[in-house]
C-alpha positions in Angstrom: 19.4 45.0 125.4 15.7 44.3 124.4 16.0 40.7 123.4 18.0 40.1 127.2 14.7 41.1 128.8 12.4 39.3 126.8 14.4 36.2 127.0 14.2 37.0 130.6 10.2 37.2 130.4 9.8 34.1 128.4 11.4 32.3 131.0 9.7 34.0 134.1 6.6 33.2 132.2 7.1 29.3 132.0 8.7 28.6 135.2 5.2 30.3 136.6 3.3 28.4 134.3 5.4 24.9 135.0 5.3 25.7 139.0 1.3 26.3 138.5 0.4 23.7 136.7 -0.5 19.9 138.8 -0.2 16.6 138.0 -1.6 14.6 135.1 -4.5 11.9 136.7 -3.1 9.4 134.5 -5.0 5.9 135.3 -3.7 4.1 138.2 -1.1 1.8 138.3 -1.2 0.2 141.7 -2.4 -2.7 140.2 -0.6 -6.2 141.5 0.3 -8.7 138.6 -2.5 -11.5 139.1 -2.0 -13.3 135.7 -1.7 -17.2 136.4 1.4 -20.2 136.4 0.1 -20.8 133.1 0.8 -17.0 131.6 4.7 -17.4 132.8 5.1 -21.1 131.4 3.4 -19.7 128.2 5.8 -17.0 128.1 8.3 -19.2 129.1 7.7 -21.6 126.1 7.7 -19.3 123.3 11.1 -17.7 124.5 12.6 -20.9 124.4 11.2 -21.7 120.7 12.7 -18.1 120.2 16.3 -19.4 121.0 16.6 -22.5 119.9 15.7 -21.2 116.5 19.0 -18.6 116.8 21.4 -21.5 118.0 21.3 -22.5 114.0 21.3 -19.0 112.5 24.5 -18.2 114.9 26.1 -21.4 113.6 25.3 -20.6 109.7 26.8 -16.6 110.8 30.0 -18.2 111.8 30.4 -20.3 109.5 30.0 -17.4 106.6 32.0 -15.2 108.3 34.8 -18.0 108.7 34.5 -18.7 105.1 34.6 -15.7 103.9 38.1 -14.9 106.1 39.4 -18.0 105.0 38.7 -17.0 101.4 40.1 -13.3 101.9 43.5 -15.0 102.8 43.9 -17.5 99.9 43.2 -14.4 97.8 46.0 -12.9 99.3 48.2 -15.2 99.3 47.8 -16.2 95.4 48.5 -12.1 94.8 51.6 -12.5 96.4 52.8 -16.3 94.8 52.6 -14.2 91.5 
């Protein structure tokens, strides 16, 4: 019974503490985006470079997976032929 009253008192104290606290004085984030068009062009160019470099990697990965699957099929055929 003592544990229940302690838990109730703790929850009540936390509720009162949270209700009485005020908001934090954080920095104002209402600034409007004011970077120029050149910044957006640069970010777009960097994104384009990343995408173009990913294309050969995806093709290589697909070839490796295809080779792995074909090797397993040929191994299965060799084992079943014996």
